[in-house]
Every structure is written in C-alpha cells, then in structure tokens.
C-alpha positions in Angstrom: 64.9 95.4 114.9 62.9 97.3 117.6 63.7 100.8 118.8 65.4 99.7 122.0 67.8 97.3 120.3 68.5 100.0 117.7 69.5 102.4 120.4 71.8 99.9 122.1 73.4 98.9 118.8 73.9 102.6 117.9 75.4 103.3 121.4 77.8 100.5 121.0 78.9 101.6 117.5 79.5 105.2 118.5 81.3 104.1 121.7 83.6 102.0 119.4 84.0 105.0 117.2 85.1 107.1 120.1 87.6 104.4 121.2 89.1 104.4 117.6 89.3 108.2 117.5 90.9 108.3 121.0 94.1 106.5 119.7 95.1 109.6 117.8 97.5 110.8 120.5 99.2 107.4 120.8 99.8 107.3 117.0 101.1 110.8 117.1 103.6 109.8 119.7 104.8 106.8 117.7 105.1 108.5 114.2 108.1 110.7 113.7 106.8 113.1 111.0 105.5 116.6 111.0 101.8 117.2 111.8 100.8 118.2 108.3 102.3 115.2 106.7 100.7 112.9 109.3 97.3 114.4 108.7 97.7 114.1 104.9 98.5 110.4 105.1 95.8 109.8 107.8 93.2 111.4 105.5 94.3 109.5 102.4 94.5 106.1 104.1 91.3 106.8 106.0 89.4 107.6 102.8 90.9 104.6 101.0 89.9 102.3 103.9 86.3 103.6 103.8 86.1 103.3 100.0 87.5 99.7 100.2 84.9 98.6 102.8 82.1 100.2 100.7 83.3 98.6 97.5 83.7 95.2 99.2 80.2 95.4 100.6 78.3 96.9 97.7 80.2 95.3 94.8 78.5 96.6 91.6 76.4 99.0 93.6 79.4 101.0 94.8 78.8 103.9 92.4 75.1 104.0 93.4 76.0 104.0 97.1 78.1 107.1 96.6 75.5 108.9 94.5 72.8 108.0 97.0 74.3 110.3 99.7 72.9 113.3 97.8 73.2 116.9 99.0 73.0 115.9 102.7 76.0 113.6 102.2 78.0 116.4 100.6 77.1 118.6 103.5 78.3 115.9 106.0 81.6 115.6 104.2 82.0 119.4 104.1 81.2 119.8 107.8 83.7 117.1 108.7 86.4 118.7 106.6 85.7 122.3 107.8 85.8 121.0 111.4 89.3 119.8 110.7 90.3 123.2 109.3 88.9 125.0 112.4 90.6 122.4 114.7 94.0 122.8 113.2 93.9 126.6 113.2 92.4 126.7 116.7 95.4 124.7 118.1 97.8 127.4 116.7 95.9 130.3 118.2 94.7 129.1 121.6 95.5 126.5 124.2 94.7 122.8 123.8 92.7 123.0 127.0 90.4 125.7 125.5 89.8 123.5 122.4 88.9 120.5 124.5 86.5 122.4 126.7 84.8 124.2 123.8 84.6 120.8 122.0 83.0 119.2 125.0 80.0 121.6 124.7 79.0 119.7 121.5 76.1 117.8 123.1 74.3 121.1 124.0 74.8 122.6 120.6 73.8 119.4 119.0 70.6 119.3 121.1 69.7 122.8 120.0 70.4 122.1 116.3 68.5 118.8 116.5 65.5 120.5 118.0 65.6 123.4 115.5 66.3 121.4 112.3 64.7 118.0 112.7 62.4 118.4 115.7 64.3 115.9 117.9 64.2 116.7 121.6 67.0 115.7 123.8 65.9 114.1 127.1 66.8 115.6 130.4 69.1 112.7 131.5 71.3 113.2 128.4 71.5 116.9 129.0 72.4 116.5 132.6 75.0 113.9 131.7 76.4 116.3 129.1 76.8 119.0 131.8 78.8 116.5 133.9 80.9 115.7 130.9 81.7 119.3 130.2 82.6 119.8 133.9 84.9 116.8 133.7 86.7 118.1 130.6 87.1 121.5 132.4 88.7 119.7 135.4 91.1 117.9 132.9 92.1 121.2 131.4 92.7 122.9 134.7 94.5 126.2 134.9 95.5 126.0 131.2 92.1 127.5 130.3 93.5 131.0 131.0 96.0 130.7 128.3 93.6 130.9 125.4 92.9 133.7 122.9 89.6 134.9 121.5 90.2 134.0 117.8 91.4 130.5 118.7 88.4 129.9 120.9 86.0 131.1 118.1 87.7 128.6 115.8 87.2 125.9 118.4 83.5 126.9 118.5 83.4 126.7 114.7 84.8 123.1 114.9 82.2 122.2 117.5 79.4 123.8 115.4 80.4 121.9 112.3 80.6 118.6 114.1 77.3 119.2 115.8 75.6 120.0 112.5 77.2 116.8 111.0 75.7 114.7 113.8 72.2 116.2 113.2 72.4 115.6 109.4 73.5 112.0 110.0 70.5 111.5 112.2 68.2 113.3 109.7 69.4 111.1 106.9 69.3 107.8 108.8 67.6 106.0 106.0 70.7 106.5 103.8 74.1 105.0 104.3 76.4 107.9 104.9 79.6 105.8 104.9 80.5 107.1 101.5 80.2 110.7 102.8 82.6 109.9 105.6 85.1 108.6 103.0 84.8 111.8 101.0 85.4 113.8 104.2 88.6 111.9 104.8 89.8 112.6 101.2 88.9 116.3 101.7 91.0 116.5 104.9 94.0 115.1 103.0 93.5 117.6 100.2 93.2 120.6 102.6 96.6 119.8 104.3 98.4 118.7 101.2 100.0 122.2 100.4 101.7 122.1 103.8 102.7 118.4 103.9 105.8 116.5 102.8 104.3 113.1 101.8 107.6 111.7 100.5 109.6 112.5 103.6 108.5 109.3 105.4 110.5 106.2 106.2 109.2 102.6 105.9 108.5 102.2 109.6 106.5 105.5 109.9 104.7 104.6 106.6 103.4 101.4 108.1 102.2 103.2 111.2 100.5 105.8 109.0 98.6 103.1 107.2 97.3 101.9 110.6 96.7 105.4 111.7 94.5 106.3 108.7 92.6 103.0 108.5 92.1 102.0 112.2 91.9 105.4 113.9 90.4 107.6 111.2 88.6 105.4 108.6 87.2 102.9 111.0 86.2 105.7 113.4 84.3 107.5 110.7 82.5 104.4 109.5 81.4 103.4 113.0 80.2 107.0 113.6 78.2 106.9 110.3 76.5 103.6 111.3 75.9 104.5 114.9 74.5 108.0 114.4 71.6 106.6 112.3 70.4 104.6 115.4 70.6 107.0 118.4 69.4 110.6 119.1 71.9 113.1 117.9 72.6 114.6 121.3 73.5 111.2 122.8 75.8 110.5 119.8 77.6 113.9 120.6 77.8 113.0 124.3 79.4 109.6 123.7 81.8 111.2 121.2 83.3 113.2 124.1 84.7 109.9 125.4 87.8 110.2 123.2 89.0 113.1 125.4 89.6 111.0 128.6 90.5 107.9 126.7 93.4 109.5 124.7 95.8 110.0 127.7 94.8 106.5 129.0 96.2 104.7 125.9 99.4 106.8 126.1 99.7 105.9 129.8 99.2 102.1 129.2 101.4 102.0 126.1 104.2 104.4 127.0 104.0 104.7 130.8 103.3 108.4 130.8 101.1 108.8 133.9 98.5 111.6 133.4 98.1 114.3 136.1 95.6 113.7 138.9 93.3 116.4 137.3 93.2 114.4 134.1 92.3 111.2 135.9 89.6 113.0 138.0 88.1 114.8 135.0 88.3 111.8 132.8 86.4 109.7 135.4 83.7 112.4 135.4 83.3 112.2 131.7 83.2 108.4 131.6 80.7 108.4 134.5 78.5 110.8 132.6 78.4 108.7 129.5 77.9 105.4 131.4 75.2 107.0 133.5 73.4 108.3 130.4 73.5 104.8 128.8 72.5 102.9 132.0 69.7 105.0 133.4 66.4 103.8 132.2 64.0 106.3 130.6 60.3 106.5 131.2 58.1 105.9 128.2 57.5 109.7 127.8 61.2 110.5 127.5 
C-alpha cells in the first residue's frame, strides 16, 4: 500500500475510533449505576473485547502477539491508564469545560513530542487546523471556563500529556501491532477503579448496556486507534481524536432529544470544520 493510501486508511480508522469514543455520554445517560462501577465494567469488557479479537485473529500466535509489544507497548498501556486516572480526578477538582479545553490542546503537545522523540514534523495545515479546533472547544465551553481550579487544570494537562505521549509511541512503534497494549490498558483502567466500584450492584438491563459500552465504545475505539495511529502522523491522529468532543452531545441530542446550546453547536461546527479541512486540503510534496 502506498503512503497516500495508508494515510487515508489511517484517517478513516482514527475517525471511526473518535466516533466510537464519542458515544460515552450517551451510554452514561442510559446506564443507571455509579460512575466508578460503570468505569470498572467498561474497562473489563473493553479489555475482554480486545483480547477476544486478538485471539480470534492470531489463533496460536496470541501469546506471541502480546509479548511482541515489548517495553513500548507497556508504556502505551501505562499512559492510557494514567490518563484515565488524571481525567477522573480532574473532573472532581475543576470544571468539565476546563478539562475539555485543556484536552483539546493535545495536537500541539503531540506535535512537540513527536518532533522531540521521533523527529516527526507536523505540517502547518494540521497545526492551523488544531488551533481552530481548540478555539471551537473553547466556544463550546463558554463562560464555564472561569469555574476551574489550578490543581484540576494541572491534572487535565497530565491527562493530555499522557495521551499525547501514547500517540507518539504508537506512531514510533508502527511496525508492531499495539492492539494487545490497548487491551492491557483497558484492564488496567478496570483495576484502578475497582476499589471504588460496586460491580455486583447492577441489574440485568444495565449489565447488557455495560457489555455494549465496554466493547463498542471502549474496546472497539481502542483497537481502531491502535490500527490508525500506525498509518498517520501523530499530530493528525491527535487532531482527529478531538472530534469526540462535538460528537458526544450530538448523539445525546439525536437519541434523547436534548438540544445542545447554540455555543455547543457553533463550537462543535468549528471543530468538525477544522478536522475536515485538515483531511481535505492537499499538501505540497514538501509538506
């Protein structure tokens, strides 16, 4: 497969990953359990889903596939889990708006890390699109930005840093299938929240939704990210990942009739326009 087709395939895979991740809010509205219990089952079923796909694909080579991830794979799994820890604690110490805006800076941090660690330079179009995307998330957040506190914002930055580092490592290790590392990260997330969860306090209806939540939203999203990040520059992968921010309220609106505020629609349109623009604008051979 030539480079252009690889980039298009990778873009498609990461876009699909963002769509999967963006359904988190919808599942959270539908499932009537506490957040810790929800996150435990999401991590467990997400990890089982990834493990099942890898075992089905690799057959007798499953053990070898997990061993092949090496130190980089363990670092990917750790970054993903630590990002979850930072995210959960940031939400308790600052506003959701602050977490979203800080998280939207991921393309810039990813660009810096990619340049420093693997020598990959982000093109100017992607950086410009990233600036538009951050502005769009800021518009979505609106006046709520003033409600944050420093420690919570620092934790949100920690979340962003770990996710950016994960993107760069996935790109660096593109010759290795990092799907197993993503599965390990899901299991780590479940382990982290287990002391605070109540796994048995779930009825049959919610349990079925939790299976879907873990497999479709989390497991599938992780797998698609692992596959797509091998094929596109790390900064573009981080930019496309911001799509889950405007898509999340869209699914709740379509499924439950909760119309988002005008600022959310405007800011979300800016984010989507930035991503579409970055994908659609043709680069010169030197970029």
